[in-house]
C-alpha positions, -999 to +999 in steps of 0.1 A: -105+135-216-074+159-220-037+147-217-026+151-181+004+176-180+027+167-150+054+193-157+065+224-140+060+258-155+096+253-167+087+221-185+103+199-160+091+163-153+086+148-118+115+125-112+115+095-090+150+097-081+154+068-057+132+043-038+138+019-009+117-003+014+123-024+045+116-060+044+078-069+049+079-090+082+053-112+097+035-096+129+050-101+162+085-111+148+114-091+135+099-057+138+077-063+169+096-038+189+094-009+165+065+014+161+056+024+126+072+059+131+106+039+139+102+019+108+096+051+087+126+069+102+147+039+094+140+037+059+140+074+051+174+077+067+188+050+046+172+062+015+190+097+020+223+080+031+222+059-001+214+089-023+242+110-008+226+145-012+226+174+013+194+169+034+187+206+031+175+199-004+146+181+009+116+206+015+086+182+022+080+148+037+046+131+033+040+098+051+011+075+050+000+055+079-033+035+081-030+018+116-023+048+134-012+053+171-035+078+189-004+093+206+015+099+175-010+120+155+015+132+128+041+105+123+056+124+093+066+151+117+082+127+142+103+112+114+115+147+102+125+156+138+141+123+145+163+126+113+174+161+125+155+179+096+131+201+117+129+225+086+108+200+067+071+207+060+058+172+071+024+159+072+006+124+073-023+109+054-043+078+055-061+064+024-062+027+027-038+005+007-033+034-017-018+057+009+018+054-006+004+064-041-015+094-026+017+107-008+036+104-039+009+125-057+010+151-029+045+157-031+045+155-071+020+183-068+042+205-047+070+201-073+048+209-102+035+239-087+071+251-080+067+251-043+095+228-037+124+212-058+125+179-039+105+159-013+099+124+001+068+104+001+066+074+023+046+050+043+050+028+073+026+005+093+030-019+123+002-043+128+025-058+157+018-025+175-016-018+165-034+001+194-060-014+216-092+005+225-124+002+245-158+012+233-172+046+237-199+033+258-175+020+283-156+053+285-189+070+294-193+046+323-158+054+336-167+091+334-199+086+351-179+068+381-153+095+384-181+122+386-203+103+410-209+123+442-205+094+466-184+062+471-217+043+472-228+057+439-192+049+423-195+012+436-230+007+423-220+022+389-189-001+388-211-031+395-228-024+362-196-034+344-195-068+325-163-086+318-172-078+281-170-043+288-136-045+302-122-065+271-102-043+249-106-042+211-079-047+185-077-023+155-107-028+133-095-039+098-129-038+083-145-012+062-164+012+083-195+018+064-201-020+053-186-034+084-173-061+059-137-073+058-112-077+029-121-113+030-159-108+030-157-083+001-132-105-019-158-135-011-185-112-027-164-105-058-156-143-061-191-152-061-203-125-085-175-133-111-178-171-106-142-174-096-132-208-081-113-217-051-089-236-074-083-205-095-076-182-064-053-208-049-033-213-081-031-175-086-017-172-049+007-202-055+021-185-087+024-151-068+045-168-040+066-185-066+074-154-085+084-137-052+105-166-040+123-167-075+130-130-073+147-134-040+167-163-051+180-145-082+189-113-061+165-091-081+149-074-050+183-069-030+189-034-043+152-021-034+150-038+001+172-026+027+189-048+055+171-036+084+185-033+120+153-024+142+149-014+177+162-026+201+191-031+179+198-068+189+189-085+155+186-076+120+162-086+092+173-089+054+145-103+036+107-106+034+089-131+054+081-155+026+070-191+029+084-219+008+053-241+014+032-216-002+048-223-036+033-259-034-002-268-043-007-290-013-003-260+010-035-246+001-056-276+010-049-271+046-070-238+049-106-235+055-127-205+041-128-173+061-165-167+056-186-194+073-206-204+043-209-235+024-199-220-008-172-197+003-138-197-013-115-170+003-089-183+027-058-170+046-037-186+020-052-167-010-054-134+007-024-113+019-017-112+055-011-078+075+027-072+082+050-047+094+071-026+070+079+007+056+091+024+022+102+058+010+107+074-024+125+106-031+110+128-058+128+160-074+121+181-103+140+168-134+166+196-139+174+198-101+182+160-101+203+162-131+222+193-118+231+172-087+244+144-107+215+119-100+201+095-125+164+091-120+149+057-116+119+071-138+093+098-142+054+100-134+037+101-169+001+103-154-021+092-124-056+088-112-071+085-079-108+075-078-139+065-057-165+037-066-194+020-052-187+001-020-216-023-015-206-043-046-173-044-065-155-025-037-122-035-051-127-025-086-110+008-080-078-005-096-096-009-129-114+024-128-081+043-120-062+025-146-085+033-173-082+071-165-046+071-159-038+054-193-062+080-209-044+109-193-011+094-205-024+090-239-015+055-239-029+019-241-027-010-218-007-029-245+021-002-244+031-012-209+061-033-203+050-042-167+015-042-150+018-041-113-016-043-093-020-046-055-034-080-047-059-074-022-069-110-026-066-135-054-104-132-062-100-092-063-073-094-088-087-121-109-121-101-110-102-071-120-085-089-148-120-097-161-132-060-157-103-049-178-115-067-207-153-064-201-173-042-227-201-040-202-179-026-173-165-001-199-200+010-208-217+011-176-189+021-152-162+038-173-188+055-197-165+045-227-171+023-257-141+002-255-126-019-228-094-011-212-078-042-226-067-076-221-040-080-193-011-100-206-006-121-176+033-125-184+034-088-176+016-089-143+032-087-110+062-103-126+084-105-096+055-114-070+025-096-055+010-088-022-002-123-015+035-133-012+049-103+003+020-094+028+002-061+030+015-033+053-014-012+041+002+022+039+034+009+023+020-015-003+015+008-033+050+023-027+064-013-031+044-015-062+060+017-077+097+007-063+094-028-077+081-016-111+107+010-115+135-013-107+121-038-132+121-011-158+157-001-149+169-038-153+151-040-188+168-008-199+138+014-198+101+014-209+068+021-193+046+004-166+014+010-148+008+005-111-026+002-094-042-004-062-077-008-047-085-001-012-113-004+014-137+025+013-142+020-024-108+037-034-087+034-064-053+046-077-032+042-108+000+057-121+017+056-153+056+055-149+082+058-177+119+050-173+147+059-197 
């Protein structure tokens, strides 16, 4: 596989100049009165204010959103207009938990082609304001009532409704094709790779402990903005973390989600949906330096992949990482940090095994050597999705921002960030910081 060349025709690298996210907040709490669009505008406005560049420098805005509002089909455009930037080319995308990485790749592609000098990639999701819907069958029944020729016919059709018909449905967080949830696919991987509940609970506990320590030490303060959301009566300064989740006894209170005697996945060892937003500013290297900006880092390579959905749906992080590392002409042991989205404890523990599996390398990656053994001291060093929660369109942006700030504190180096997602999707990106 050839080395990936992520440079403009003039040889400029794609710089990630700045990155910022909101706190990740439990549903129906601090952000309950804000749509995802509001959260996206809030974080983008703060990012631009902190960077202190002329807004006319920005030529493109790409935003991810997974839990979409039917009456806001293009949240990116609404964010651009809300920020008095109507000149922006602004569009939205949805690609499960790797939406943020996809947004970064899209903006980076525009920079590499020379179409723009600078753009913003972001993501926002609000589980608190997820839309309700009714089934297509019920919609057809209503249409039949409205077009019925007489009151008698309308009444007869109306009497055919049941209470179940009139019950609204919340957003479906399952995979459309398999009709299985994250928990069910995670349980499938736990059984396939013999990952015990004790292993999952301990991994989840450690993820929470690392996140809690990172906040106590003030390590996340620079990358997480204090937020003053609508209706502007209160503010949120940090992620909604649980101190109890750092203690082993906490995990014993939870029953398995899948109603089977062998089940191991619980609400404590899987990330919860939360509200949040994030944005990163990308520029070509020379323009950033001409403006006196010091980039957080650069994109060395990336890969976005698809894989089988009926088994190992969440193996995409492994597949994409293998390709991204090869495209960067680097090995796993070259990485200073490894940040992988925790779809669940069983998912990430399974991927840890896939990284060092010769069989997986041969049968799935079509290569003779495994990806490498993950040094657990480099993995999600400052906490992962199980601790922070999972606002789906935002999670992979958190990975990038968290990883780049970690490299900055270290004085430079390289890292790989990766995510799996429903639909059998995977994404990975190799980052470098000077």
